[in-house]
C-alpha positions as CSV (number, residue, x, y, z in Angstrom):
1,M,-7.7,6.6,33.0
2,T,-4.7,8.5,31.2
3,R,-3.1,11.7,32.7
4,L,-0.2,13.6,31.6
5,N,1.5,13.4,34.5
6,T,0.6,9.6,35.2
7,P,2.7,6.9,33.4
8,V,0.9,4.3,31.3
9,T,2.2,0.7,31.8
10,T,2.5,-0.8,28.6
11,E,3.6,-4.9,28.1
12,S,7.1,-3.7,27.8
13,G,7.0,-0.8,30.3
14,P,6.1,2.3,31.4
15,V,5.7,5.5,29.2
16,L,4.7,9.0,30.0
17,G,2.7,11.2,27.6
18,V,3.2,14.8,26.4
19,P,0.8,17.3,25.5
20,A,-0.8,16.7,21.6
21,R,-1.7,19.7,19.3
22,L,-5.0,20.1,21.0
23,P,-5.3,20.8,24.7
24,G,-7.1,18.1,26.9
25,V,-5.1,15.4,24.6
26,A,-2.1,13.8,25.1
27,V,0.2,11.7,22.8
28,Y,2.7,9.0,23.2
29,K,4.9,9.0,20.4
30,G,7.6,5.9,19.7
31,I,6.5,3.1,21.7
32,P,8.1,0.2,20.2
33,F,5.9,-2.8,19.3
34,G,8.7,-4.8,17.5
35,A,12.1,-5.6,17.5
36,S,14.9,-4.4,15.2
37,T,14.2,-5.7,11.7
38,A,18.0,-5.3,10.6
39,G,20.7,-8.1,9.9
40,E,19.4,-11.5,10.6
41,A,15.6,-10.2,11.5
42,R,15.5,-9.1,8.0
43,W,12.4,-10.8,6.1
44,R,11.2,-12.2,9.4
45,P,8.5,-11.6,11.3
46,A,9.0,-8.8,14.0
47,G,10.4,-10.2,16.9
48,P,9.5,-9.2,20.9
49,V,10.4,-5.8,22.0
50,T,13.4,-5.7,24.7
51,P,11.4,-4.7,28.1
52,W,12.2,-1.7,30.1
53,T,11.6,-0.5,33.5
54,E,12.3,3.1,33.9
55,V,9.8,5.4,33.0
56,R,10.0,6.4,29.3
57,T,8.8,9.8,28.3
58,A,7.3,9.1,24.8
59,D,7.7,12.5,23.2
60,T,9.7,11.6,20.3
61,F,8.6,9.4,17.2
62,G,10.7,6.8,16.2
63,P,12.8,6.2,13.1
64,V,11.2,6.0,9.8
65,P,11.4,2.7,7.9
66,P,13.9,3.0,5.3
67,Q,13.4,4.4,1.8
68,E,14.2,6.9,-0.6
69,E,12.0,9.4,0.5
70,E,13.1,11.8,3.0
71,A,10.9,12.6,6.3
72,A,11.5,16.1,7.7
73,G,13.7,15.8,11.1
74,L,13.1,12.1,11.5
75,A,15.8,9.4,10.9
76,Q,15.5,6.3,9.2
77,D,16.5,2.9,10.7
78,E,15.5,-0.8,10.3
79,D,14.7,-0.2,14.2
80,C,11.4,1.2,13.1
81,L,8.5,-0.9,14.6
82,H,7.0,1.7,16.8
83,V,3.3,3.2,17.7
84,N,2.2,6.8,18.5
85,V,-1.4,6.9,20.5
86,W,-3.3,10.2,21.0
87,T,-5.8,10.0,23.6
88,S,-7.9,12.5,26.0
89,V,-6.2,13.3,29.2
90,E,-9.8,13.3,30.6
91,P,-11.3,10.0,32.4
92,S,-13.9,8.4,30.8
93,D,-17.0,6.2,32.1
94,A,-16.5,3.6,29.3
95,P,-13.6,2.8,27.2
96,R,-12.9,4.8,24.1
97,P,-13.7,3.5,20.4
98,V,-10.1,3.0,18.6
99,L,-9.0,4.0,15.0
100,V,-5.8,2.4,13.9
101,W,-4.5,4.3,10.5
102,I,-2.2,2.8,7.9
103,Y,-0.3,5.1,5.8
104,G,0.0,4.6,2.1
105,G,2.7,5.3,-0.3
106,R,2.7,2.6,-3.0
107,F,4.2,0.2,-0.5
108,A,7.5,2.0,-1.1
109,F,7.2,4.9,1.4
110,G,5.2,6.9,4.3
111,H,5.5,6.6,7.9
112,G,3.3,6.9,10.9
113,S,4.4,10.1,12.4
114,D,3.2,12.2,9.0
115,P,1.7,15.4,10.5
116,Y,-1.1,14.4,8.1
117,F,-2.1,11.7,10.3
118,D,-1.9,13.4,13.5
119,G,-4.7,12.1,15.8
120,S,-5.4,15.1,18.2
121,T,-8.6,16.1,16.2
122,L,-10.3,12.9,16.6
123,A,-9.1,12.4,20.2
124,S,-10.7,15.4,21.2
125,K,-13.5,14.1,19.7
126,G,-13.4,10.9,22.4
127,V,-11.7,8.6,19.8
128,T,-8.4,6.8,20.8
129,V,-5.9,7.1,17.9
130,V,-3.0,4.9,16.9
131,T,-0.9,5.2,14.3
132,F,2.5,3.2,13.4
133,N,5.0,1.9,10.9
134,Y,5.5,-0.8,8.8
135,R,8.4,-1.8,6.5
136,T,8.2,-0.8,3.2
137,G,9.7,-1.3,-0.4
138,A,12.1,-4.1,-0.6
139,F,12.5,-4.5,3.4
140,G,9.0,-5.2,3.6
141,F,7.6,-6.7,0.4
142,L,10.5,-8.8,-1.0
143,A,9.9,-12.4,-1.7
144,H,12.7,-14.9,-2.3
145,P,12.6,-19.0,-2.6
146,E,14.8,-19.2,0.2
147,L,12.6,-17.0,2.3
148,S,10.0,-19.2,1.5
149,D,11.5,-22.3,2.3
150,E,12.9,-21.0,6.0
151,S,9.5,-19.5,6.8
152,G,7.8,-22.6,7.9
153,H,4.8,-21.5,5.8
154,G,6.1,-22.1,2.1
155,A,5.7,-18.0,2.0
156,S,7.4,-14.6,1.8
157,G,7.4,-11.4,0.7
158,N,4.5,-10.1,3.1
159,Y,6.6,-8.6,6.0
160,G,5.0,-5.4,5.9
161,L,1.8,-6.8,6.4
162,L,2.8,-8.9,9.0
163,D,3.9,-5.8,10.7
164,Q,0.7,-4.5,10.5
165,I,-0.8,-7.2,12.3
166,S,1.7,-7.1,14.8
167,A,0.8,-3.7,15.5
168,L,-3.3,-4.6,15.8
169,R,-2.0,-7.6,18.3
170,W,-0.5,-4.7,20.3
171,V,-3.4,-2.3,20.3
172,Q,-5.4,-5.8,21.3
173,R,-3.2,-6.4,24.6
174,N,-2.3,-2.7,25.1
175,I,-4.8,0.2,24.0
176,G,-7.0,-0.5,27.3
177,Q,-4.1,1.2,29.3
178,F,-4.8,4.2,27.1
179,G,-8.4,4.4,27.7
180,G,-9.3,2.5,24.6
181,D,-11.7,-0.4,23.7
182,P,-10.1,-3.5,22.0
183,D,-13.4,-4.4,21.2
184,R,-14.4,-1.1,19.3
185,V,-11.3,-1.0,16.6
186,T,-11.6,0.8,13.2
187,V,-8.7,-0.1,11.1
188,A,-8.4,2.8,8.4
189,G,-6.2,4.0,5.4
190,Q,-5.9,5.7,2.3
191,S,-4.3,4.8,-1.4
192,G,-1.6,2.0,-0.5
193,G,-3.0,2.3,3.3
194,G,-6.3,1.5,2.1
195,A,-5.3,-1.2,-0.1
196,S,-3.6,-2.9,3.4
197,T,-6.7,-2.2,5.3
198,L,-8.5,-4.4,2.6
199,M,-6.1,-7.1,2.9
200,L,-6.2,-7.2,6.3
201,T,-10.1,-8.0,6.1
202,Y,-8.9,-10.7,3.5
203,S,-6.3,-12.3,5.8
204,P,-7.2,-15.0,8.3
205,L,-4.0,-14.1,10.7
206,A,-5.7,-10.6,10.9
207,R,-9.2,-12.2,12.4
208,G,-10.8,-10.8,15.4
209,L,-8.2,-7.9,15.6
210,F,-10.8,-5.3,14.5
211,H,-14.3,-4.8,13.8
212,Q,-14.5,-2.2,10.7
213,V,-12.6,-0.5,8.3
214,I,-12.6,2.7,6.3
215,V,-11.0,2.5,3.2
216,E,-10.2,5.7,1.1
217,S,-9.3,5.6,-2.6
218,A,-8.6,1.6,-2.7
219,A,-11.6,-0.3,-2.6
220,L,-12.4,-1.5,-6.3
221,F,-14.6,-4.4,-7.4
222,P,-12.0,-7.3,-7.8
223,R,-12.8,-7.7,-11.5
224,D,-11.7,-4.2,-12.3
225,P,-8.8,-3.8,-14.9
226,A,-7.6,-0.5,-13.0
227,I,-6.6,-2.5,-10.1
228,A,-3.6,-3.5,-12.5
229,T,-1.7,-0.4,-12.3
230,L,-2.2,0.5,-8.6
231,S,-1.3,-0.6,-5.2
232,P,-3.7,-3.4,-4.7
233,S,-2.6,-5.2,-7.8
234,H,-0.8,-8.0,-5.6
235,R,1.5,-10.5,-7.2
236,E,1.5,-14.3,-7.1
237,L,4.1,-16.0,-5.1
238,A,6.1,-17.4,-8.0
239,Q,6.2,-14.0,-9.6
240,A,7.2,-12.2,-6.4
241,E,10.2,-15.0,-5.7
242,N,11.5,-14.2,-8.8
243,D,11.0,-10.8,-8.6
244,G,13.2,-11.1,-5.4
245,A,15.8,-13.5,-6.9
246,A,16.5,-10.7,-9.6
247,F,16.7,-8.3,-7.5
248,A,19.3,-9.8,-5.3
249,A,21.1,-10.8,-8.3
250,S,21.3,-7.3,-9.4
251,L,22.9,-6.5,-5.9
252,G,25.4,-9.5,-6.3
253,A,24.1,-11.3,-3.7
254,E,23.6,-15.1,-4.6
255,T,21.9,-16.2,-1.2
256,V,19.5,-14.9,1.4
257,A,22.3,-14.4,4.2
258,Q,24.2,-12.4,1.7
259,L,21.3,-10.2,1.3
260,R,21.0,-9.9,5.1
261,A,24.7,-8.8,5.2
262,L,24.2,-5.8,2.4
263,P,23.9,-2.5,4.4
264,T,20.9,-0.7,4.3
265,D,21.1,1.6,1.8
266,R,22.1,-0.9,-0.7
267,L,18.7,-2.2,-0.3
268,R,16.7,1.3,-0.6
269,T,14.5,1.3,-3.7
270,P,13.0,4.2,-5.8
271,T,10.2,5.3,-4.8
272,M,8.6,5.1,-8.4
273,L,10.2,1.6,-9.0
274,T,7.3,-0.2,-11.1
275,D,6.7,-3.8,-12.3
276,P,7.7,-4.2,-15.5
277,S,5.6,-6.9,-16.3
278,V,2.2,-4.9,-16.1
279,P,1.8,-2.3,-18.9
280,G,0.5,0.9,-17.7
281,T,1.6,4.7,-16.6
282,P,2.5,4.4,-13.8
283,G,2.6,0.9,-13.2
284,P,2.1,-0.8,-9.7
285,P,5.0,-0.8,-7.3
286,L,7.3,-3.8,-8.0
287,F,7.6,-4.7,-4.2
288,R,3.9,-4.9,-2.9
289,P,2.0,-7.8,-1.4
290,T,2.0,-11.2,-2.5
291,V,-0.9,-13.9,-2.3
292,D,1.5,-16.2,-0.4
293,G,-0.9,-18.8,0.7
294,W,-0.7,-17.6,4.5
295,V,-0.8,-13.9,5.3
296,L,-3.0,-13.9,2.0
297,P,-4.3,-17.0,1.1
298,S,-5.8,-16.4,-2.2
299,S,-7.1,-13.6,-4.4
300,Y,-9.3,-11.1,-3.4
301,W,-12.3,-12.3,-5.6
302,D,-11.7,-15.7,-4.6
303,V,-12.1,-14.4,-0.7
304,V,-14.8,-12.2,-1.4
305,A,-16.8,-15.0,-4.1
306,S,-16.4,-17.5,-1.2
307,G,-17.4,-15.4,1.8
308,T,-14.2,-15.8,3.8
309,Q,-12.8,-12.3,4.5
310,N,-13.2,-11.4,8.2
311,P,-16.4,-10.2,8.6
312,V,-16.4,-6.5,9.5
313,R,-18.2,-3.3,8.5
314,V,-16.7,-1.1,5.7
315,L,-17.0,2.5,4.7
316,C,-15.3,3.3,1.8
317,G,-15.2,5.4,-1.3
318,N,-13.2,7.3,-4.2
319,N,-12.5,11.0,-5.3
320,L,-13.8,12.6,-8.0
321,D,-10.7,13.6,-9.8
322,E,-8.5,10.5,-9.6
323,S,-8.3,7.2,-11.3
324,G,-7.4,9.4,-14.7
325,A,-10.1,11.7,-14.3
326,K,-9.0,15.4,-14.4
327,P,-10.9,19.1,-14.2
328,R,-9.3,19.9,-17.3
329,P,-8.7,16.8,-19.6
330,T,-6.3,17.0,-22.7
331,I,-7.0,14.0,-24.7
332,T,-8.1,14.2,-28.1
333,L,-10.5,12.1,-29.9
334,A,-8.2,10.3,-31.5
335,E,-6.5,9.3,-28.3
336,Y,-9.8,8.6,-26.7
337,L,-10.9,6.3,-29.4
338,A,-7.5,4.1,-29.4
339,Y,-7.9,3.8,-25.5
340,A,-11.7,3.0,-25.8
341,S,-10.5,0.1,-28.4
342,A,-8.1,-1.2,-26.5
343,R,-9.6,-1.3,-23.1
344,Y,-13.3,-2.6,-24.0
345,G,-12.1,-4.6,-27.0
346,D,-15.4,-6.4,-28.5
347,Q,-17.7,-4.4,-26.3
348,V,-16.0,-1.1,-27.7
349,D,-19.1,-0.2,-29.6
350,E,-21.6,-0.4,-27.0
351,F,-19.2,1.8,-24.9
352,L,-18.7,4.4,-27.2
353,A,-22.7,4.5,-27.7
354,L,-23.1,5.0,-24.1
355,Y,-20.0,7.5,-23.8
356,P,-19.8,9.1,-27.3
357,A,-17.9,11.6,-28.7
358,D,-17.4,13.4,-32.0
359,D,-14.6,15.9,-31.4
360,D,-11.9,16.9,-28.8
361,E,-14.3,18.3,-26.7
362,T,-16.9,15.7,-26.1
363,A,-14.0,13.3,-26.3
364,R,-12.7,14.8,-22.8
365,A,-16.0,14.7,-21.3
366,S,-17.0,11.4,-22.4
367,H,-13.3,10.0,-21.1
368,N,-14.0,11.6,-17.5
369,R,-17.3,10.8,-17.2
370,A,-16.3,7.2,-18.0
371,L,-13.5,7.2,-15.7
372,Q,-15.8,8.6,-12.8
373,E,-18.9,6.3,-13.7
374,G,-16.8,3.3,-13.5
375,T,-15.2,4.1,-10.3
376,R,-18.3,4.3,-8.7
377,I,-19.9,1.6,-10.3
378,S,-16.8,-0.7,-9.3
379,T,-17.0,0.2,-5.6
380,W,-20.6,-0.5,-5.6
381,L,-20.2,-3.8,-7.2
382,L,-17.6,-4.6,-4.4
383,A,-20.4,-3.7,-1.8
384,Q,-22.8,-5.8,-3.5
385,E,-20.4,-8.8,-3.7
386,W,-19.5,-8.3,-0.1
387,Q,-22.8,-8.1,1.4
388,R,-24.1,-11.5,-0.3
389,T,-22.2,-13.1,2.5
390,V,-21.3,-10.6,5.1
391,R,-24.5,-9.3,6.5
392,A,-23.1,-6.0,8.1
393,P,-23.3,-2.3,6.8
394,F,-21.2,-1.3,3.8
395,Y,-21.1,2.4,3.2
396,T,-19.4,4.1,0.2
397,Y,-18.9,7.7,-0.4
398,Y,-17.8,10.0,-3.5
399,W,-15.8,12.7,-2.2
400,T,-15.9,16.0,-5.1
401,H,-14.5,18.9,-2.8
402,R,-11.7,20.8,-4.4
403,P,-9.2,22.4,-2.1
404,P,-8.1,26.1,-2.5
405,S,-5.1,25.6,-3.7
406,D,-2.9,25.4,-7.1
407,A,-3.1,21.7,-6.9
408,G,-7.1,21.8,-6.4
409,A,-7.2,24.3,-9.1
410,E,-4.8,21.8,-11.3
411,R,-6.1,18.3,-10.2
412,G,-9.3,19.1,-8.5
413,A,-10.5,16.7,-5.8
414,Y,-7.3,14.8,-6.2
415,H,-6.0,11.5,-5.0
416,G,-5.2,12.2,-1.3
417,S,-7.0,15.4,-1.3
418,E,-9.5,14.3,1.5
419,M,-7.1,13.6,4.3
420,P,-6.8,16.8,6.0
421,Y,-10.6,17.1,5.7
422,F,-11.3,13.9,7.0
423,L,-8.7,13.5,9.8
424,G,-9.4,17.6,10.7
425,N,-6.0,18.6,10.0
426,L,-6.5,21.5,7.7
427,Q,-3.7,23.4,9.7
428,V,-1.0,21.0,8.3
429,E,-1.8,22.6,4.6
430,N,-0.6,26.4,4.3
431,L,-3.9,27.1,2.4
432,D,-6.5,30.0,1.9
433,Y,-9.1,27.7,3.6
434,Q,-12.7,29.3,3.9
435,T,-15.2,29.0,5.9
436,V,-16.7,26.1,3.7
437,D,-13.4,23.9,3.9
438,R,-13.5,24.6,7.8
439,E,-17.4,23.3,7.9
440,I,-16.8,20.5,5.4
441,S,-14.0,18.9,8.0
442,S,-16.0,19.5,11.0
443,I,-18.7,17.5,9.4
444,M,-16.6,15.1,7.9
445,V,-14.8,14.4,11.2
446,D,-18.3,14.0,12.8
447,Y,-19.3,11.2,10.5
448,L,-15.9,9.8,11.0
449,V,-16.2,9.7,14.8
450,D,-19.8,8.1,14.7
451,F,-18.8,5.5,12.4
452,I,-15.8,4.6,14.7
453,A,-17.7,5.0,17.5
454,S,-20.8,2.7,16.3
455,G,-20.2,1.4,12.6
456,D,-23.2,4.0,11.3
457,P,-21.3,7.2,10.2
458,N,-25.1,9.0,10.8
459,G,-25.6,11.3,14.0
460,V,-27.5,13.9,15.4
461,G,-27.6,17.2,13.0
462,L,-25.8,15.2,10.0
463,P,-27.5,14.6,6.4
464,V,-28.2,11.0,6.6
465,W,-25.8,8.7,4.9
466,P,-27.5,5.5,3.8
467,P,-25.8,2.1,3.7
468,V,-25.5,0.4,0.3
469,G,-28.7,-1.5,-0.7
470,D,-30.1,-2.5,-4.1
471,A,-30.0,1.0,-5.6
472,P,-27.3,2.0,-7.5
473,V,-26.6,5.3,-5.4
474,T,-23.5,6.3,-3.1
475,F,-23.3,9.2,-1.0
476,E,-21.6,12.5,-2.0
477,L,-18.8,14.1,0.2
478,G,-18.1,17.8,0.4
479,P,-20.1,21.0,-0.3
480,V,-23.1,18.3,-0.9
481,W,-24.0,15.8,1.3
482,S,-26.5,13.7,-0.3
483,P,-26.8,10.3,-1.8
484,M,-26.0,10.4,-5.7
485,L,-26.8,8.2,-8.6
486,I,-23.6,6.2,-9.3
487,A,-24.5,6.1,-13.1
488,P,-27.5,5.4,-15.3
489,S,-29.0,1.8,-15.0
490,D,-27.6,0.8,-19.0
491,H,-24.3,2.4,-17.9
492,V,-24.0,0.1,-14.6
493,D,-25.1,-2.8,-16.5
494,F,-22.6,-2.2,-19.2
495,F,-19.7,-2.1,-16.2
496,R,-21.0,-5.0,-15.0
497,R,-20.9,-7.1,-18.2
498,F,-17.5,-5.5,-18.6
499,F,-15.9,-6.6,-15.5
500,A,-17.3,-10.1,-15.8
501,T,-15.3,-10.4,-18.9
502,Q,-12.0,-9.3,-17.3
503,R,-9.3,-11.5,-15.1
504,S,-10.1,-11.4,-11.3
505,W,-7.7,-10.2,-8.8
């Protein structure tokens, strides 16, 4: 039972909640789940929290992980490992399902106290919601030969993922005190947070800590070359160690001890710092997760192909106007043909037969169609491969709603545009939302609450959302709520064969 006037006893000490954005919901802000990561604790797994005995009023979010981005009203500090919990103040006959949200931000920026991730709406529907901070940039993803040597696992570079795993362990040990059910935990995230969510399904260190996942705009077939320029584009350990050694040298540090002695500001890295070894605009973040043989034992392809991923239920999808697709594309015929030749190589003639163009207008239409269909096919093929070994439902979606904003008019259903609708936080953006927007958000919240509670998004009064089967369909979200064909069968067959020729991630 959780009430605003009754402290909750966590493993480290008692905390008192405060009223959240919606009535009947309490929020507990800034609860430590790991010790400071500064100085000698840099680039190590998070240490234990120093306990407290006096009741701590949890009314203030903790500091943001050090990063180039500014967070309004929030300080940055290496003592940043805190969780935030939203839950109903009303007693419940049974523990509530839990949602743990992981923020995106290219592994370079972001924080769990972002108002986009406010848990009030879902908590008012009977879900206990948790957000948290994890280390970003060089603080979270720097690898180095010395760090690998001292780790005891021959591994380094995944401290941000280790923070995420530590937060999930905290949830297992403590969420029951907030009315949550540790046996019904859903992990969710968007973009880099979605990539993190999938990586946790691939990590043996996270086994048993959660039971289903929601992945927004990061779930692609492991042989899709689109991964190369995105956050899911992991590094191999040797490359990551070389990158870390070069970064240290650029700061005048010859040893890890010298790196740990540097002030925090010297280690902040630009948000858009990219990996120069990967062609593309923009390239993937330089500091990103590493296949280190410990946190991430092997590539995504090897894990899924061998069926060694954590056997969880999955809900994932992408947006209409992302991955290069645009409402008003500007590509010319010459640029389209050059792109097609470079991307599809020996298969370019077959590609152009499926996506033909003879002038700028048809080139733009075919370019958009190929990008949109390719993304839907990629996610569907991931589901097919996943279900070959994991006998759990796998749901996919395609978000098509364009928000009523200048960004919506210019960028359409852009990357991240679904988040305020999914989490019931339309109030964050001061837009001229219409009845249709509020209805879409209400339906989307209901789908997610049902999935979080039962592993099935379907509920009373909702259009039926079928799990992935043999038919090449996904589920459209937005003004239309119905199954949609991912692409004609010959297009699906082309991409299946094209992906088979590509490197695996």
